[in-house]
C-alpha positions in Angstrom: 107.9 98.5 137.3 104.7 97.7 138.4 103.1 95.1 140.8 100.7 92.5 139.5 97.7 92.0 141.0 95.7 89.2 140.5 92.1 87.3 141.3 92.5 86.0 145.1 90.9 82.0 143.3 92.7 82.7 139.5 96.5 82.9 142.2 95.0 79.8 144.4 94.1 77.9 141.0 97.1 78.7 139.3 99.5 78.2 142.1 97.3 74.7 142.7 96.3 73.6 139.1 93.0 73.0 140.4 89.5 75.0 138.5 87.6 77.8 140.1 85.1 76.0 141.3 86.9 73.8 143.4 88.9 77.0 144.7 85.0 78.5 145.7 85.1 75.6 147.9 88.5 75.9 149.6 88.2 79.3 150.4 84.0 78.2 151.6 85.4 75.9 153.9 87.9 78.6 155.5 91.2 77.0 154.6 93.0 79.9 153.1 94.5 82.3 154.5 96.0 86.4 153.6 98.3 87.7 155.3 97.4 85.6 158.7 93.5 86.1 157.5 91.1 84.5 156.9 90.4 85.3 153.1 86.0 84.4 152.6 86.0 86.7 149.1 87.6 85.1 146.2 87.1 88.4 144.4 89.3 89.4 146.7 92.6 91.1 145.3 96.2 89.7 146.2 99.9 90.9 144.7 103.0 89.2 144.8 104.2 89.7 148.0 100.7 88.9 149.8 101.4 85.8 152.3 99.0 84.0 151.0 98.7 79.8 153.1 96.1 77.0 152.3 95.8 74.0 154.5 98.5 75.5 156.4 101.1 75.1 153.3 102.7 77.8 152.1 102.2 79.4 148.4 103.6 82.3 147.9 105.9 83.9 150.4 107.8 86.5 148.8 109.5 88.9 149.8 110.1 92.7 150.0 113.7 94.1 149.6 114.6 97.5 150.3 118.5 98.8 149.9 120.9 101.1 150.4 123.8 102.7 148.1 126.2 105.2 148.2 127.6 105.2 144.3 130.9 106.2 143.6 131.7 107.9 140.1 132.5 105.8 137.2 129.1 103.4 137.5 125.8 103.5 135.9 122.8 103.0 137.8 120.9 100.8 134.8 120.6 96.8 135.7 123.0 95.6 132.6 125.5 98.1 131.2 128.6 96.9 128.1 130.8 99.8 128.8 130.5 100.5 132.5 130.2 98.6 135.8 125.9 98.7 137.1 124.8 99.9 140.4 123.9 95.8 140.3 126.5 94.6 139.5 127.8 96.1 143.0 126.2 94.4 145.2 126.8 90.7 143.5 127.7 89.3 145.6 126.2 90.2 148.6 122.3 89.0 147.5 121.0 86.2 145.8 120.8 86.4 142.0 117.2 85.7 142.0 117.0 88.9 144.4 119.3 90.8 141.3 116.6 89.8 139.3 114.2 91.6 140.6 115.1 94.8 141.8 115.2 98.2 140.0 116.2 101.9 140.6 114.8 104.3 142.3 115.5 107.0 141.3 118.5 107.4 139.7 121.7 109.0 139.1 124.5 109.5 136.1 127.9 108.1 135.5 129.5 111.1 137.3 127.7 111.8 140.5 128.1 110.1 143.0 125.6 108.9 146.9 122.4 107.7 147.6 120.8 104.8 145.2 117.9 103.2 146.6 117.3 99.5 144.7 113.7 98.0 145.3 111.5 95.2 144.2 108.3 97.8 145.3 107.1 99.1 142.9 104.2 100.6 145.2 107.1 102.1 147.5 109.2 103.2 145.0 106.3 105.5 142.9 105.9 106.8 147.1 108.9 107.9 146.2 109.4 109.0 142.9 105.6 110.2 141.4 105.8 114.1 141.4 102.1 114.1 143.7 104.2 113.9 146.5 107.0 116.4 145.9 109.8 114.3 147.7 113.1 116.0 148.8 116.1 114.9 147.0 119.4 116.8 148.6 122.2 116.6 146.8 126.0 118.6 147.1 127.3 120.4 144.4 130.8 121.2 144.3 131.7 124.7 141.5 134.7 125.4 139.9 134.0 129.3 140.0 132.5 131.6 143.4 129.3 131.4 144.6 127.8 134.7 145.2 124.4 135.1 146.9 121.9 136.2 143.5 121.7 132.1 143.8 119.8 131.7 145.7 117.1 133.5 144.5 117.1 132.2 140.9 116.9 128.6 141.8 114.3 129.9 144.8 112.1 131.2 141.4 112.8 128.7 139.1 114.4 129.0 135.9 113.1 128.8 132.3 113.7 126.5 130.1 112.8 127.2 126.5 114.2 124.1 125.1 111.4 121.2 127.0 109.2 124.6 127.1 109.2 124.0 130.8 109.7 126.0 134.5 111.7 124.1 137.6 110.4 124.2 140.7 111.4 126.3 143.2 114.7 125.0 144.5 116.7 125.5 147.9 120.0 126.7 147.4 122.7 127.1 150.8 125.8 127.8 150.9 128.1 126.6 152.2 131.8 127.9 151.3 132.6 129.9 148.2 132.9 126.8 146.4 130.4 124.3 147.6 126.2 124.9 147.7 124.3 122.7 148.8 120.7 121.8 146.8 117.1 120.6 147.4 114.9 119.7 144.6 111.0 118.3 144.5 111.8 117.3 141.0 114.6 115.2 138.7 115.3 116.4 136.0 117.8 116.2 132.8 121.2 116.9 134.8 118.6 119.4 136.6 121.4 121.2 138.6 124.1 121.7 136.0 121.5 123.1 133.9 121.0 125.5 136.8 124.4 126.2 137.5 125.0 126.8 133.9 122.7 129.8 133.4 125.3 131.7 135.4 128.2 129.9 133.7 129.9 128.3 136.8 130.6 124.2 135.4 129.9 121.7 138.2 133.0 119.8 139.4 131.5 117.5 141.4 127.8 116.3 142.3 127.0 114.2 145.4 123.7 112.5 146.5 123.1 112.9 150.4 119.6 112.3 150.5 115.7 112.1 149.7 112.9 112.9 151.6 114.2 111.7 154.9 115.9 108.5 154.0 119.9 109.8 154.3 123.3 107.9 153.0 124.1 105.9 156.4 128.4 107.9 156.9 129.1 104.5 157.6 129.0 103.1 153.8 132.5 103.3 151.9 132.0 104.3 148.4 130.6 101.2 146.8 129.1 99.6 149.8 125.1 99.3 150.6 122.7 97.5 153.7 119.3 96.9 153.8 117.6 99.6 155.2 115.7 98.9 158.6 111.5 98.5 159.5 111.9 102.5 160.6 114.1 103.6 157.1 111.2 102.1 155.0 107.9 103.9 156.8 109.5 107.3 156.7 108.9 108.2 153.8 104.7 107.6 154.4 105.9 110.4 156.6 
C-alpha cells in the first residue's frame, strides 16, 4: 500500500480549490507551514501524513496508526473474508471505521498460526519491516509431533533447497527448547516455510506461534484476539 506523494502546490490547489498561480502567491506571502516549518517551495513533496497549515487553518492532519494484535488460530490475515473472521473484525469497535478502512497488515500469518500481527496505515513503516534488504527477523515458537534432534540445527543454519521454486532458504536459527518444542528465527517469510522445513524431517508442526518481529515482541498481557496501539518507542525501534 503505497504512500501518496504530491507537490505542495498541487495539494493546496486541490484542498482549497484555487489555481496554482494563487498558491505560488500564498507561499511567497509566507502563509503556509508544513510539519511546523515555513514552506517556500511550490515543488516541495508532501504526503498523506504531512501536517499542512495555511493562514492558521489546518488543511491536512492525517494521523498514523500502529497496532499490535495477538491473533488467534482460525482468524485470517485479511481485511475481508466470506468464510472466516478477519483481523480487522477483531479491531471493530475499538477504532473508527475510517481508520479500519485504511489499515493494512504487516507480515501475514496463515489461518492456523497464532501470535503477533502488526497493522498500520503507514506503508513506509511496514516496508521497513518487510523489505528483504532490511533482513528484519521474525521469531516463532514451534511445537512438533516428533522428538527434535541436534541435526535440525545445522540444517536450518545451512538453508534448505526447494526444487519446485528453485530456491534455497536463507540461514535460520533453531533453538531446541524441549523434546517437542523449538524456537525458530527467520529473516524471510516464504510460503509455509517453517512447516516445509520441518517436513524435510517428516516431523509435522502441531502448533506455530509468532512471538516477535524485529525488536517488537508480542505484549504478554494481550489475550488472544486483543490488541493495543504501539508506543512511540516501539514504532521507532525498527530503525535501531
